[in-house]
FIFIDO-923859 format. One record per atom (N, C-alpha, C): x, y, z. Coordinates in steps of 0.02 Angstrom, whole numbers, plus 32768, in hexadecimal, padded with zeros to 4 digits. Atoms other than C-alpha are relative to their C-alpha. Example, Ala and Ser with C-alpha at 12.3 -4.5 7.8 and 13.67 -1.06 7.14 Angstrom:
2
802D7FC58000
82677F1F8186
802D803C8000
7FD67FC57FFD
82AC7FCB8165
7FD980378025
// end
This chain:
397
7FFC80497FF9
0C6550E7C625
80207FEF8042
7FE280187FC2
0C845092C6CA
800B7FB57FFA
7FED80468005
0CD54FEAC6E1
7FF27FD9803F
800E80257FC3
0C9C4FBDC790
7FB57FF68007
804680127FF7
0BF84F75C7CD
7FD8803B8018
802E7FCC7FEA
0B624FE4C7EB
7FF97FFD804B
800380047FB7
0B6C5012C8A5
7FBA8000801C
804480017FE7
0AAF501BC8AF
7FE47FB98007
801880457FF7
0AA34F5CC8AA
7FF37FF38049
800C80137FBB
0A574F15C946
80347FCE8016
7FD180307FE5
0AC44EAFC9B9
7FEB7FB97FF0
80188043800F
0A564E19C999
80137FED7FB9
7FED800F8045
0A764E26C8DE
804A7FF37FFB
7FB8800A8001
0B304E35C8FE
80127FBA8018
7FEF80417FE2
0B334D9BC96B
7FEA7FC67FD5
801B80398025
0ACA4D31C8F5
801C7FFB7FB9
7FE780028045
0B204D60C851
80367FCA7FFA
7FCC8032800D
0B874CD3C808
804280247FF4
7FC07FDF8008
0C424CFCC80B
800F80137FB8
7FF17FF08046
0C544CF2C74D
7FD6803A7FE7
802B7FC98015
0BBF4D63C731
80168041801F
7FE97FC47FDE
0C004DDEC7B3
803F801C7FE0
7FC27FE98020
0CAB4DE4C760
7FF1801F7FBC
80107FE58042
0C604DFFC6B4
7FE180458007
80227FC07FF6
0BF14E8BC6F5
803180358018
7FD07FD17FE5
0C804EDBC753
803080197FCB
7FD07FEB8033
0CFB4EDCC6C3
7FDE802A7FCA
80267FD7802E
0C784F1EC64B
801A7FFF7FB9
7FE180028042
0CF34F20C5B9
80387FCD8003
7FCA80317FFE
0D7A4EAAC583
804280218015
7FC27FE77FE3
0E2B4EBBC5C4
8025802E7FD1
7FDD7FD68030
0E744F03C524
7FE280467FFD
80217FBF8003
0DF24F8DC51F
800D80288040
7FF27FDF7FC1
0E0D4FB4C5D8
804580207FFF
7FBC7FE68000
0EC94FC8C5C2
800980387FCE
7FFA7FCB8032
0EB55031C525
7FE18041801A
80207FC47FE3
0E4150A8C584
803080238030
7FCF7FE27FD2
0EC350C1C60D
803980207FDA
7FC77FE88026
0F4D50D6C58D
7FF180437FDF
80127FC28023
0EEF515EC52F
8004803C802F
7FFE7FC97FD0
0EDD51C8C5CC
8046800B801C
7FBF7FFD7FDF
0F8A519FC610
803780197FD2
7FCA7FF2802E
0FED51C7C573
8026803F8012
7FE07FC17FEF
100F527AC5A5
80217FFF8044
7FE680007FBC
1035524DC659
80467FE58005
7FBB80197FFE
10D851F7C62D
8030803B7FFE
7FD47FC68006
112052A1C603
7FE4803E8022
801F7FC37FE5
10A3531FC649
7FBE7FED8020
8040800F7FDF
10055328C6B6
7FC680017FCF
803C80038029
0F5A5302C66F
7FCA80288023
80357FD87FE3
0ED35384C68C
7FC27FFF7FD5
803A8003802C
0E54534DC60A
7FC17FF08026
8041800E7FE2
0D9E5328C628
7FEE7FB87FF2
800E8047800B
0D91526AC63C
7FB67FF2800A
804780117FF8
0CEB520FC63B
7FE980068048
801A7FF67FBD
0C7B5230C6CF
7FF97FBD8024
800B803C7FD7
0C7551B2C75C
7FB57FF38006
804680107FF3
0BD45158C780
7FE6802B803A
801D7FD87FCA
0B5E51BEC7ED
7FFD7FD68040
800680227FBF
0B675193C8A5
7FB67FEF800C
804480167FF6
0ACD512FC8D2
7FEB80098049
801B7FFC7FBC
0A605152C968
800D80438020
7FF97FC37FDB
0A4651E9C9D6
80017FF2804B
7FF980077FB8
0A5C5207CA8F
7FBA8005801F
804480017FE5
09AE51D4CACD
80047FF1804B
7FF8800A7FB8
09C051EFCB88
7FC17FE58021
803F80147FE0
090951C6CBA7
7FE37FC07FE3
801780418018
08FE5121CB4C
7FFF7FD0803B
800380337FCB
08DF5083CBB0
80467FF4801C
7FBF80077FE1
096C5075CC2D
802D803B7FF4
7FD97FC68013
09A35124CBFF
802D801C8036
7FD57FE77FCB
09F25144CCA9
80457FDD8000
7FBF80228006
0A7E50CBCC7B
8030802E7FDB
7FD27FD1801F
0B175135CC53
80267FE27FC6
7FDD80228037
0B6E50B5CBE4
7FD47FC77FE8
802E80348018
0AF3504ECB7B
80267FBE7FF4
7FDF80418007
0B184F92CB6C
80297FF97FC0
7FDC8009803F
0B4D4F9DCAB5
803E802C7FFB
7FC67FD48000
0BD05021CAE1
80357FEB8034
7FD280157FCC
0C2A4FBFCB6A
80387FD67FE2
7FC880228020
0CD74F8ECB2F
803D7FFB802D
7FC180097FDC
0D874F60CB66
80387FFE7FCD
7FC58008802A
0E324F77CB19
80257FC18016
7FE480427FF1
0E874ECECB0D
804480048023
7FC27FF67FDA
0F274F17CB58
7FF47FEF804A
8010800E7FBA
0ECF4F02CC00
80077FB6800F
7FFD80497FF6
0ECD4E44CBE8
80367FE27FD3
7FCB8015802E
0F6E4E36CB82
80227FC08017
7FE2803D7FE8
0FAF4DACCBF4
7FD67FC47FEA
802D80378013
0F164D41CBC7
80067FF17FB5
7FF8800E8048
0F264D58CB0A
80467FE57FF1
7FBB8014800E
0FE14D38CB18
80167FC08020
7FE7803C7FDD
0FE64C9BCB84
7FF47FC17FD7
7FFF803F8024
10004BEACB4A
7FC37FD68013
803B80297FEF
0F5B4B89CB3F
80117FB88012
7FEC80457FF0
0FBC4AE6CB4F
801A7FFA8048
7FE280027FBD
0FFD4B18CBFB
7FCF80178037
80307FE77FCF
0F5D4B55CC51
7FB97FEF7FEB
80488008800F
0EA24B3ACC5E
7FDC80437FFC
801E7FBD8004
0E844BF6CC64
7FF780157FB7
80087FE78045
0E434C51CBC8
8042801B7FE5
7FC07FEE801E
0ED64C69CB52
7FF6800E7FB6
80077FEF8047
0EE74CBBCAA8
7FC180287FF3
80377FD3800F
0E6E4D2ECA51
7FBB7FDF8005
8042801D8003
0DE04CB5CA36
7FE37FF38045
8019800F7FBD
0DD14C7ACAEA
7FF5803F8029
80087FC17FDD
0DE84D2ACB2C
7FC080237FE9
803F7FE4801A
0D5D4D69CAB9
7FC37FDF8022
803780267FE2
0CED4CE0CAFD
7FF480158048
80067FEE7FBA
0D114D10CBB1
7FE680488007
80177FBB7FFC
0CFA4DCBCB93
7FB680067FEF
80477FFF8011
0C534DABCB3F
7FD67FE6803B
802380197FC5
0C1E4D44CBD8
7FFC80368036
80017FCA7FCF
0C4D4DD8CC45
7FCC80357FEF
80327FCF8015
0BD54E43CBDF
801980327FCD
7FE47FCF802F
0C4A4EA7CB6E
7FE27FF87FBB
80197FFF8045
0C0A4ED8CAC2
803680157FCE
7FCD7FE4802D
0CA84F2ACA7C
80467FF1801A
7FBA80057FEE
0D634F14CA7A
802880317FD6
7FCE7FD88024
0DF54F82CA49
80417FD88002
7FC380278003
0E914F29CA0E
803C802B8015
7FC07FE07FF2
0F424F51CA46
80367FD87FDB
7FD7802C8029
0F944EF2C9B8
7FDD7FBE7FF5
8022803D8016
0F6E4E49C96D
802B7FC1800D
7FD6803A7FEF
0FEB4DD2C9C0
7FE47FDC803C
8015802A7FC9
0FC34D42CA34
80347FC88007
7FD080377FF8
101A4CA3CA6F
7FFF7FD47FC2
7FF98028803D
105A4C35C9E3
7FD57FC18001
8028803D7FFB
0FF84B9ECA24
7FB4800D7FFF
80477FF08004
0F514BFACA1E
7FE77FF57FB9
801B80088044
0EDD4BDBC988
8013803A7FD4
7FEC7FCC802F
0F1E4C39C8F2
804980128003
7FB97FF17FFA
0FD14C46C931
800E8044801F
7FEB7FC67FDA
10344CD6C977
7FEC80427FE0
80077FBF8021
10214D5EC8F5
7FC280017FD4
803D7FFA8027
0F744D8CC8B7
7FFB80447FDE
7FFE7FBE8022
0FAB4E33C86B
80067FF67FB4
8003800F8047
0F7E4DF5C7BD
7FB780017FEB
804480038018
0EE44DF3C74F
7FDE7FC08018
801E80407FEA
0EC64D3BC777
7FF77FFF804B
80087FFD7FB7
0EE64D58C830
7FC6802C8014
80397FD47FF1
0E694DE7C830
7FBE7FDD7FF3
803D8025800F
0DE64D79C7DF
7FF07FCE8038
8009802F7FCA
0E014CF8C868
7FE88024803F
80157FD87FC6
0DF54D7CC8F1
7FB780167FF8
80457FE9800B
0D554DBFC8A2
7FCE7FC8800B
802E80387FF6
0D064D13C8A1
7FF57FF3804A
8008800A7FB7
0D274D04C95D
7FD98039801F
80287FC87FE7
0CE44DB2C980
7FB67FF47FF2
8046800D8012
0C444D85C922
7FE47FC68028
8016803B7FDB
0C3B4CDDC97A
7FE780138046
80117FEF7FBB
0C324D32CA24
7FDC80448005
80297FC48000
0BCE4DCCC9F1
8025803F8014
7FD87FC67FEF
0C5C4E48CA08
800E802B7FC2
7FEC7FD48037
0C874EDFC99E
804380208011
7FC17FDC7FF9
0D364F24C984
7FF5804A7FF2
80097FB88009
0D3B4FE1C99A
803F80257FEE
7FC27FDC800F
0DF2500CC983
803C7FD4800D
7FC180247FF3
0EA84FD9C991
80368033800E
7FC37FDA7FF5
0F445024C9DC
80367FDF7FD6
7FD48022802F
0FAE4FF9C947
8031802F7FDF
7FC97FDF8024
101F503FC8C1
7FEB80457FE6
80047FBE801D
102A50F9C89F
804780107FE6
7FBD7FF4801B
10BC5124C82B
802780338029
7FD97FD27FD7
11485174C891
801D803A7FD8
7FDE7FCD8028
119351D7C800
7FCE802D7FDE
80267FD18028
1153526FC7A5
802F802C7FD8
80318022802B
114A527DC710
80087FB48003
800280487FFB
111C51C6C700
80337FDF7FD1
7FDB802C802C
118F5142C6BD
7FD07FD07FDE
802B80308023
114950C6C642
7FF17FC3802B
8009803B7FD5
11635037C6BE
7FCD80108037
802F7FEE7FCB
11065094C748
7FB980067FE4
80427FF9801E
107750BDC6D3
7FE17FBB7FF3
80198044800D
10675006C6A0
7FE87FDF8041
8013801D7FC0
10634FD0C757
7FC08020801B
803C7FDD7FEA
0FE15054C781
7FC37FE87FDA
8038801A8029
0F735019C6F1
7FED7FBA8015
800F80447FE8
0F834F66C72F
7FD780038040
80267FFA7FC2
0F444F9DC7DA
7FBA80197FF4
80447FEA8012
0EB14FF7C78B
7FD87FC67FE5
8023803A801A
0E854F59C72E
7FEC7FD18038
8010802A7FC6
0E8E4EF4C7CF
7FC7801E8028
80357FDE7FDA
0E224F75C827
7FBC7FF67FDF
803F80098023
0D9D4F65C7A2
7FE77FB88005
801480467FF8
0D9C4EA7C7AA
7FE37FF58046
801780077FBC
0D864EB4C866
7FC18028800F
803D7FD97FF7
0CF64F2EC850
8009803E802A
7FF47FC57FD7
0D494FBFC8AB
7FE980407FDE
800E7FBD8018
0D09506FC899
803C802F800D
7FC97FD57FEB
0DAB50B3C8E6
80427FD97FFF
7FBE801D7FFB
0E665092C8DF
802E8036801B
7FD77FCD7FE2
0EEA50E8C948
80417FE7801C
7FC0800E7FE2
0F8450E7C9B3
7FFD800F804B
7FFF7FF57FB9
0FAF50E4CA6B
802D80398015
7FD17FCB7FF0
10275178CA61
7FE780457FEB
80117FBB8011
101A5236CA58
801B80117FBA
7FE87FED8043
1030528CC9AE
804980168000
7FBA7FEE7FF6
10D552D4C9EE
800C800B804B
7FEF7FF47FBA
112E52E0CA95
801B8046800B
7FE37FBD7FFC
11685392CA71
7FD280308024
80277FCA7FE2
1130542FCACB
7FFC803E7FD3
7FFA7FC6802B
114C54A2CA35
7FCC80007FC9
80357FF98031
10C954E5C9BE
80127FE37FBC
7FED80168043
112B54BFC920
7FFE7FB47FF9
8003804A8002
11365406C94D
7FB87FE88000
804780128002
107B53FEC96E
7FE180127FBC
80177FF18044
105D5455C8C6
80147FC97FD0
7FE88037802B
10C653CFC872
7FD87FC0800D
8028803B7FF0
10685347C8D0
7FBA80057FE3
80437FF6801B
0FC25392C89A
80007FF57FB4
7FFB800B8048
0FFB5393C7E4
80017FB57FF0
7FFB8048800A
102852DBC7F0
7FBD7FDE800F
803E80217FED
0F8752A9C84A
7FC780127FD1
80337FEF8032
0F195309C7D0
80087FD57FC2
7FF38029803B
0F6C52ABC742
7FEF7FB7800C
800F80457FF0
0F615202C798
7FB57FF68009
804880057FF7
0EAD5225C7C7
7FDB7FFE7FBE
801F80018041
0E835246C712
80067FBB7FE0
7FF78044801A
0ECC519EC6E0
7FD17FCF8023
802D802D7FDA
0E6C5146C76B
7FB8800C7FEC
80467FF18011
0DCC519FC73E
7FED7FE37FBC
800F801E8042
0DDA5162C68A
7FED7FB78006
801280457FF3
0DCA50B4C6D5
7FC67FFA8031
803980027FD2
0D3750E4C745
80137FF98048
7FE680097FBC
0DA150E8C7E4
800E8045801F
7FEE7FC47FDB
0DAF5171C868
80437FF48023
7FBE80077FE2
0E655187C89A
800380278041
80017FDF7FBF
0E7E51AEC953
80447FFC8023
7FC580017FD5
0F0A51DBC9CA
7FEA7FFA8049
800D800B7FB8
0F08519DCA7E
803580258027
7FD27FD17FDF
0F565215CAFA
800A7FF2804A
7FEF80057FB9
0FAE520DCBA2
80068046801E
80017FC07FDD
0FCC5298CC1F
802980367FDE
7FD37FCE801C
105B52EDCBC3
7FE0802C7FCB
80207FD98036
0FEB5325CB34
7FD68039801A
80297FCB7FE3
0F895394CBAC
802B80358022
7FD57FCB7FE8
102253F8CBE1
7FF9803E7FD5
80097FC08022
103254ACCBA9
803280097FC7
7FD87FF1803B
107454DECAFE
803080398011
7FCF7FC97FFB
11155546CB01
7FFD80267FBF
800E7FDB803D
10EB55CFCA86
8012804A8003
7FED7FB97FFB
11395674CABF
8031800B8037
7FD17FEF7FCC
11A456D1CB3A
80487FFF7FE8
7FB980038013
126456D3CB3B
80117FBE7FDE
7FEA803C8024
12BA5658CAC7
803B7FE18024
7FC680227FE3
133555D4CB03
803A80047FCF
7FC47FFA802A
13E355BDCAB8
7FF97FDD7FBD
800E801E8041
13975557CA2A
7FC980267FDA
80317FD78021
131C55DFC9FE
7FB87FEA800A
804380197FF4
12845589CA48
7FDF80278039
80247FDC7FCB
11FD55DDCAB3
80027FDB8042
7FFA801E7FBD
120255BFCB6E
7FC2800A802B
803B7FF37FD8
115755FDCBA8
7FC17FF27FD9
803E8018801E
10A155DBCB86
7FC980358001
803D7FD98002
10015632CB54
7FC87FDE8028
803280257FDA
0FA455B0CBBC
7FD87FCF7FD6
80228031802C
0F6B5547CB27
801F7FBB800B
7FE780457FF8
0F78548DCB46
800F7FE17FBC
7FE8801C8040
0FD25427CAC1
7FC87FDD7FD9
803380258024
0F4053B6CA98
7FC6802D7FEA
80327FD08015
0EC75448CA93
801580227FBF
7FE77FE2803E
0F355497CA0F
7FFB7FCE7FC6
800580348033
0F3A53F2C9AF
7FB87FFA7FE6
804680018014
0E7C53F0C9AE
7FEF803A7FD1
800D7FC58029
0E7C549FC963
801D7FFA7FBA
7FDD7FFF8040
0EF7547BC8D6
7FF87FBF7FD8
8010803C8027
0EB853CFC8A0
7FB880047FE7
80417FFF8020
0E2253B1C831
7FD17FD28027
802E802B7FD9
0D8D5372C898
7FDF7FC97FD7
801B8035802A
0D575309C804
80347FCA7FF1
7FCA802E8011
0DFF52B0C7FC
80247FE3803D
7FD880147FC6
0E4A52A3C8AB
7FD37FFD803D
802A800E7FC6
0DF8525BC947
802C7FF0803C
7FD9800B7FC4
0E2C523DC9FA
7FDE7FCD802D
8017802E7FCB
0E1D51BCCA85
801C801A8041
7FE77FE87FC0
0E275208CB32
80077FC68030
7FF6802C7FC7
0E74519BCBB7
7FF08029803D
801B7FD47FCC
0E1051E1CC47
802C7FFF803E
7FD080027FC9
0E8D51A6CCCA
803980317FF5
7FC77FD4800D
0F1F51FFCC77
7FEC80497FFB
80197FBC7FFF
0EB45299CC5E
7FFB801B8047
80027FEA7FBA
0E9A529FCD1A
80468006801E
7FBA7FF67FEC
0F545287CD35
801880457FE8
7FEE7FBE801A
0F6C5320CCC5
7FDF80388029
80227FCF7FD5
0EED537ECD30
8028800C803F
7FD77FFC7FC4
0F5C5359CDC6
804480217FF2
7FBC7FEB800E
1003537ECD71
800680467FE2
7FF87FC38028
0FE45412CCFE
7FCC80348015
80307FD07FE4
0F8D5496CD68
801680497FF6
7FE67FBC800A
0FFD552ECD4A
803080027FC5
7FD07FF58037
10665576CCBE
802080458009
7FDE7FC08000
10E35603CCA7
7FEC80267FC2
80197FD98038
10935688CC3B
803980257FDC
7FCE7FDD8028
10EE56EECBB5
802280378028
7FE37FC97FD8
1109577ACC35
80267FE8803D
7FDA801C7FC8
115A5704CCB2
7FD77FF1803D
802B800D7FC7
10C756FBCD2A
7FE97FB88001
801B80437FF9
10855656CD6D
7FB480048003
80497FFE8004
0FD05636CD41
7FE37FBA8009
802180407FF4
0F5755ADCD74
7FCC7FF27FCA
803280178030
0EF0554BCCF8
7FF77FB5800B
800B80467FEE
0EA754A8CD3A
7FDB7FDE7FC7
801C80248039
0E80542ACCB1
7FBE7FDF8012
8042801E7FF7
0DCC53EFCC9E
7FF57FCD7FC8
800680338035
0DC75348CC3F
7FBC7FFE7FDF
80438004801C
0D0B5340CC2A
7FEF803F7FD8
800C7FC28025
0D0753F6CBF3
801F7FFF7FBB
7FE080058042
0D8353D4CB67
7FD87FD47FD2
802A802C8029
0D195343CB28
7FC080237FEC
80407FDF800F
0C7953A8CB36
800780347FC9
7FF67FCD8033
0CC25434CACC
80127FE37FBB
7FEB8020803F
0CFF53B8CA48
7FE07FBB7FFB
801E80407FF1
0C81532DCA62
80067FCD7FC7
7FFF80318037
0C7C52DEC9B5
80477FEB7FEC
7FBA8014800D
0D3A52D7C9AF
80157FC4802A
7FED80347FD0
0D385255CA3B
7FD17FC37FFB
802B803B8005
0CE651B4C9FD
80137FCA8033
7FE780357FD3
0D50514BCA77
801A801E8040
7FE07FF17FC0
0D825153CB2E
80247FC28019
7FE780357FD4
0DF250EBCB9D
7FE4800F8045
801E7FF97FBF
0D9250D2CC3E
802D7FDB8032
7FCD801B7FD3
0E1A50B8CCBF
7FFC80258042
800B7FE07FBF
0E0C50DACD7A
804180058028
7FC67FF87FD6
0E84510ECE02
7FEE80148047
80057FE87FBB
0E9A512BCEBC
80358035800A
7FD37FC87FF5
0EF151C4CF01
80447FE78017
7FBC800E7FEA
0FAE51BBCF11
802580428007
7FD97FC27FF6
101C5243CF59
804B7FF47FF9
7FB980128001
10C151E9CF39
801C7FF37FBB
7FE680158041
10CD51BDCE81
800580387FCD
7FFC7FC7802E
10C3526BCE33
7FC780057FCF
80377FFE802F
10255241CDD2
7FBD80118021
803E7FF37FDC
0FA15258CE59
7FD37FC48007
802C803B8000
0F5351ADCE38
80297FC07FF6
7FE980448010
0F7850F2CE39
7FC77FDC7FDD
803480238025
0F1A5086CDBC
7FE17FC78029
802580377FE0
0E94500FCDFE
7FC87FEB7FD0
80378014802C
0E064FACCDAC
7FC880357FFF
80337FCD8009
0D7A5018CD69
7FC97FFA8036
80357FFF7FCE
0CFB504CCDED
80187FF68046
7FE5800A7FBC
0D6F502BCE81
802B803A8015
7FD77FC67FF1
0DC650D4CE7C
7FD6803E800F
80207FC27FEC
0D9B518BCE97
7FED802D7FC6
80127FD68039
0D8851D0CDE7
7FB47FFE7FF7
80497FFA8000
0CD5520FCDDA
7FE57FF57FB9
801880108043
0C9851B6CD3E
7FB680107FF7
80467FEC8006
0BE251D9CD64
7FFA80477FE7
80017FBA8015
0C025293CD54
801E80077FBA
7FDF7FF98041
0C78527ECCC0
7FD17FEC7FC7
802C80168037
0C005218CC54
7FC180297FFC
803B7FD58001
0B6D5284CC88
800F80427FDD
7FEF7FBF801E
0BC85323CC53
800C7FFB7FB5
7FF080038047
0C0652E6CBAB
7FC37FEB7FD6
803D80138024
0B5D5298CB7C
800E7FD47FC4
7FFB8026803F
0B415249CAD0
80157FB7800D
7FEC80437FEA
0B45519ECB1F
7FFA7FCC7FC9
8004802F8039
0B155148CA7B
8033800F7FCA
7FC97FF0802F
0BAB5195CA24
80437FE8801B
7FBF80117FE3
0C3E517CCA9B
80057FB4800E
7FF280477FF4
0C8F50D0CAB0
80357FFA8037
7FCF80077FCA
0CE050BBCB5D
801E7FB98001
7FDB803F7FFD
0D655032CB60
80227FFA8044
7FDF800D7FBF
0D964FECCC0A
804A7FF47FF4
7FB980108002
0E514FEECC26
801D80028047
7FD980007FC2
0EC14FC1CCB8
80447FE37FEF
7FBC80168012
0F7B4FB9CC93
801A7FCA802F
7FE3802A7FCB
0F9A4F59CD35
7FD97FBF800C
8028803D7FF3
0F194ECDCD25
80277FBF7FFA
7FD9803E8002
0F924E46CCEB
802D7FF9803E
7FDA800C7FC3
0FE84DF6CD81
80307FC67FF6
7FCE80368006
10864D8ECD89
7FF07FC6802F
800E80347FCE
10414D2DCE1F
7FB87FE77FFE
804780128003
0F864D26CDF8
7FEA80027FB7
800E7FFF8048
0F6A4CF3CD42
7FB7800B7FEF
80477FF4800E
0EAC4D00CD52
7FEB8048800C
80147FBE7FE8
0EB14DB3CD8F
7FE4802E7FCA
80147FCE8032
0EA14E15CCED
7FB87FF47FE8
8044800D8016
0E024DBECCB1
7FCE8007803A
802C7FF57FC6
0DBA4DC1CD61
7FF3804A800A
80097FB87FF8
0DD84E7CCD6E
7FDB801E7FC5
80287FE98039
0D904E92CCBF
7FB67FFA800F
804680097FEC
0CED4E4ECD06
7FEB80348034
800E7FCC7FCE
0CF54EC2CD9D
7FF680437FDE
80047FC08024
0D134F55CD29
7FC180057FD7
803E7FFF8028
0C844F24CCB5
7FC4800D802D
803A7FF87FD4
0C094F16CD45
7FFB8048801A
80017FBB7FE7
0C3B4FC1CD88
7FEF80327FC9
80137FD48038
0C2E5011CCDB
7FB57FFB7FF3
8047800B800D
0B824FC4CCC2
7FD4801F8036
80287FE77FC8
0B495004CD6D
7FFA804C8001
80027FB77FFE
0B6750BCCD46
7FBB801A7FEC
80417FE1800D
0AC65121CD4E
8004804B800A
80067FB87FF4
0A9A51D8CD41
7FE5800C8046
80197FEF7FBE
0A825229CDE9
7FBC80217FFB
80417FDF7FFD
09D2525CCE17
80078045801F
7FFB7FBC7FE6
09BD5316CE33
7FC4800E802E
// end
């Protein structure tokens, strides 16, 4: 049983569906039944991980038809999205103090005009004077957001929201997680996740514990028809400390050359745990983590290949953050963020190598788009980024 809308619907059907009909179709079951389904799967997770076999997710619709009409386009129109963090100043500003788009509804309208088909949330708060009020992190708030998404023909694909910090789960954390799953279903999301790494540790035992937690949380999410994902920054691609001499706390100090996130992929269930690669931060990791100290004390080189990691684990990556950068030799990261398509990251090669263009969902992101001196900048740069994403084509051989 799945609780979200059938992703095979055409965009035209999505745009024309009445909000009430869309909400009824998305929820699928009543609220009491939804919560009881989550509770049944989550019961064991309060004290221990859940490794049962939850109901299967809906089959992914559509295949990678590279030779269909317009097949040279690397990112099809229905896959072009943006995370709302990029335009957080616009959703958060006072509509009574400006003529610029303000609050979720007006921002949705503007993003749809730019051409976007998808959005990823970064929380559900906006300015208090915007329609619906400040806090839409409720069932009623989600229904209002969904009506606006439908009004402008947009689909929600995910949210950087609440992942319980503790393990085993507390009852309060479980209740909050279930509330976010309910909101995700109302919004029609196929995915729900977080903006942070599973753990900031470099030690295998901590990644094992993180995997246990994420497998359990993924099972709870899957019972609600949601794919749970972790979004990762550069640190997750550093090397695991898993051998060699021990430090004074008994921890290993050297590496076998396995990257932390690669290990996480190995020890999590591919049917329960998913990932969102931030392609900018993956390239920062390529710059930063080029060598490691092996168990024998020698220094060895291992240059990270972001597209290669996705290609080897392609179905684990339903989402990307498409963020660009220019070279920097002074900030320790190798890159400075810029609007998509105005930097040096080779997205033509990246998207061509990973393929499956009708599966992946690239979300434009630029942390630096909001400006203290130019309030129109973030939405203007969102349009620049959209146009550059839409212009990507396979190279002719």
